[in-house]
N, C-alpha and C positions, 0 to 999 in steps of 0.2 A: 504494500500500500504506500502511495506517495505521502510525503510529509504534509500534514495539515497545518496551515497557518493559524495562529491564535487570532480569532475574530474580534477580540476585545482591544487589540492594539490600535486599530483604526479609531475606535471610540475614544480612547485615551488621548490620541493626537488631536481629534476634533474638539474635545473638551478644553484642552490647553490653548488651542487657537481661539476659542470663544473667550477664554480668560484674557488673552492678549487684546482682543477686541474691546473688552471691558476697560482695560487700561487706556486704550485709544479714545474711548468715549469720555473718560475723565479729563483728558487733555484737550478735547475739542474746543472748549471755551477760551483756552489760552492761545490757541492758534487762530481761531476765527473770532475776531473781536465783536462782530455783529451779534453773536449769541452769548457774549460775556455775562450779560445780566441773568442768564439762566444757568450760571455755573453750578448752583446748588443742585438743580435737577439733573444735570449731566453727571455730577459726582455721585449722586444717589443712585442713578440708573447704572452707572459704571460699576459701583461697589456691589450692587445686587447681582449683576451679570458675573462678576468675578467670583463672588461667594458661591453662586449656584454652579458655575462651571468647575470650580475646584472641588466642590462636593461630588459632582459627577465623575471627575477625574479619580477621586479616591474610590468611588463605587466601582468604576470600570477596572481600576487597578486590582481591586480585590477579586473581581471576576476573572481578570487576566491570570492571577495566581491559581484560582480554582481550576481554570481550564488546563493549565500546565500540569496540575496534580491529576486531573481527569485523564489526560493523555498518557501519563505514566502508567495508568492501569488499563490501557487499551487492549492488552493481551487477554484480559479477563472479560472483555465486553463483547456484545453482539456487534458485528461489523458487516455492513452490506455495501458492496461497490456496484455502481450502476453503469448500464449501457448509456452512452451519450445521448442518443436519439430518444430513448425512453425517458430519461431524466429531464432533458430540456423541454420535451413535450409536456410533461406534467407541470413544470414550473411556468411555462408559457401560458397554459390554460388558467392556472391559479392567478397569475399576474393580470390577465385580461378581465377576470371576474372582479378582482380588486379595483382595477381602474374604473370600470363601469359603476361600481358602488360609490367611489370617491367623487366622481363627476357630479352626481346628484347632490352630495353634501356641500360642495364648494359653491354651487349656484345659490343654495339656500342661505349659506353663511354670508356671501357677498351681498345678497339682497337685504338681509337684516342690517348689516353694517352700513350699507348705503342709506337706508331709511334713517338710522340713528345719526349719521353724518349730516344729512339734510336738516334734521330737526335741530342739531347743534348750530348749524350755519344760520338758521332762521332765528333761533332764540338768543344767541350770543350777541354781544355788542359789536359794533363795526371793528373795533380794535382786536377783538378776540375771535372773529369769524374764521380765522386761519386754523383754529383748533379743529374745526369740522373736517378740513382737508387732511390734517395730521392724523386725526382719529381713523379716518377711512384708510389712509395709506398704511398706517401701522398695523391695524387689525386685518386688513385685506392681505397684507404681506404674510402675516402669521398664518392666516387661513390657508393660503396657497402653499405655504411651507409645510404645514402639518397634514394637509389633506391630499396634496398632489406630489410635492417633491420628496419629502421624507419617506412616504410609503414606497416610493420607487426603489429605495435602498434594499427592500426585500429581494427584488430581482437581482440586483448587483451582488448582494451577499450570497444568494442562493446559487448563482452561477460561477462561484469561485471554485476552481478545480483543486483537488480531485472531487468528483461527485461521489460522495460516500456518506453513510449514516453510521454513527457509533452510539451505542446505548448502554448505560449502566442502570442500576436500580434507582439512583437518585439524580441522574443527570444524563444529558445526551447532546450529541452534535447532529443537528438535523437542518437541512437546507442552508448550510453555511452559518448557522447560529448555534451558540452554546446555551443550553437550557439546564437550569437547576431547580429542584423542587423538594419540598418536604411533604407535600400533599398532592397526589396525582391519581388519576384513574386511567388505566390503559386498557385497550381492547383492539381486537382485529375487526375490520369492517370493510365493506365495499364503499369506495369514494367516487361519486359521480361529479366530474369536473365540467360536464356539459358536452364534451366531445368524446370522452372515453371513460370506461369504468375501470378503476384501479383498486387493487387489494392493498390495504395499508395497515400499519400498526399505528393507531391513534393514541396520543397521550394528551389528556386534558389536565392542566395543572394551574395553580394559582401563581401569578407573576405580576410584577410591577410594569404597567403599560402607560402610554401617554394619557390615558383616561383614568388612571388610578390603578389600584390593585384589583385585578380581575382574573377570572378563569379563562384560559385560552387553550385552544386545541392545535397541536402540531402533528402532522401526519408523516410518517416515514413509509415511503413506497416499498413494497416487498418486490425485490428484483425479479424473482421467478415464482409467481403465485401457484404455478402448476407443480412445483417441487414439494412433495409431501414433507420431506425432511426440513425444508426451510420454513414451512408453515408450522411444523411442530416446534421448531426452535423459537419462532416468533411467539407462539403460545406460552412457551416456558418463560420467556422474558416478560410477557404480560403478567403472568403469575408473580414473578419476582418483584415487579414494580408495585403491583397492588398489595403484596405482602409487606413491602417496605413501608407503604403508607399506613397500613393497619398497625404495624409495630410502632411507628412514629406517633400516631394518634393516641395509642394506648399509653405510651411513655409520657406524652404531654398531658394526658388526663390525670395521670398519677402525680405529676409534678405540682407542687404547691406554689401558690402565688407568693410574691415578695411580702405582701401584707400578712399572709398566714405564717410565713417563716419568721417574720419579725415578732408576731404575737407569741409564737411558741418559745422564742428566745426570752421574751419578757417574763413569761410565766415559768421559765426553767424546764420546759418540756423536753428540750433537746438534751439537757444535762441528765435528766432522768433516763432517757433512752440510751445514752452512752453508758450510764451506770449499769443499766440492765444488761447491755451487751457485754460489758466487762465481767459482770457476775456470771453470765452464761458461759463465757470462755473459761473462767476459772473452774466452774463446775465440770465442764467437759474434760479439763486436764486432770 
């Protein structure tokens, strides 16, 4: 198998670039004297951008390290390598479905933002009417970025070679992305992309998305669904992933909250437990 590049490296670089842009924003009033009176707002915006970008840098660096540890265990994992035509056909169909969905969203968002901008222009004084244009330009740019441009990164990441899927019980490399979970539901199913029916191993897990923490499903195409041994192997890993989730949930349900632990310390319950254990060990001896 060819060497897989760490997909989190690009995210770290982009986060650092955004941090540099935050610094540039802070210095704009010192370079362009016409906006000097708005120095506070530029500084505020620049600091917010820097803080968020550095936070994302730390987050992606942690994922970078997790991926490196993940790949060190690849010999213990389920690995599927794909025929180029089969894989690119599947990704192409997924991307087309996504684009059609996002086109509807962008028109709705732009219409709402335009109405708000017009209202601002009508209601504000003559000196402040320019805020209506700024509002539309800013939010329209964000809308296009998050609904049209950024979702296209799915295609570019997914088509990074080698075309391969790697799956562990608690993590996976699917469609050029690194996935980690503590709670997931895996199953085998038929996936209809509109053009062709695919047999896939689907993993539905909770993750941080641009819309908050949500459950999302990622599908790993089974390279040869007519191979009974491959299907059996896929079913084995479905069982492992679901078992991992059950064990994790059981462990979390037994774990006491911070407030419960603090209360037990205050009443000396932990000391009593330690004393009981010490007494039991002496009795056994």
